[in-house]
C-alpha positions, 0 to 999 in steps of 0.5 A: 500500500505505502508504495501506491501512495507514495508514486501519487503523492510524488505525481501530485506533487510535481503537477501542482509544482508545474502549475505554480512555475507556469502560473506567472507566464512570460513578462508583461512589461519591459521598461527602462524607467526614467521617473517614478511619481507616487500619487497622492504622496509618496508615504502612502500612495494610491496610484503610481505614474512611471515614465521611461520607455516600455515595451508591452505584451499583447495577447493574440487571439490564438493565446501567444504573445507579441510584443509592442515596438518600444514606445516612449511615455508613462503607465498609470497605475491604482493599487490592485485590490486585495494585493496593496502591500505587495505593489506598493513594495514593487513601486518603491523597488521601480522607484529605486532603478528610476534613471539608472538605465536598468532594464526591468520586467514586470506583470504576467503577459497573458494577464497584463493589459497596459496602454502607454500614454503619451508623456503630454497626455493627462493622467486619468483612470488609472489602470489596475497595477500588474502583478505576476512576476514581480519585479525582474531585472534585465540583462542589457544582452537581452534582446528587449532590453537591447531595444529599450536601451538603444531606443531614440525617440522618433 
């Protein structure tokens, strides 16, 4: 009996772990952050404005992921309900990389819906901040990081 239960438990454990590993998926947003502003204040922000250059994931009808061309502008997010502390920690990390030329990624490609706003566009109606992969530092030789670092305003 023990030999039947142990392999079954091992298969169940592996299956559950694979589900967790695949849950986040590809990165939703690659960002070269110039500046971060918190609203209404930096003490306990409810919204974040992230200015810089971005490459965003877009889901296709066949559930694959394609990425936009680099775009200069800003992202504007509000706190996601139920995950306020986690989002604020990521926001603090985004602030710490602003202006450093460190490319970062965040959000999940399958769940992240972002709109890069034009630099002079009014900030209203923030989207929900996308959680998923945490904040990930991207090596500068990675193709999307290179595209962001080489981006010239057009």
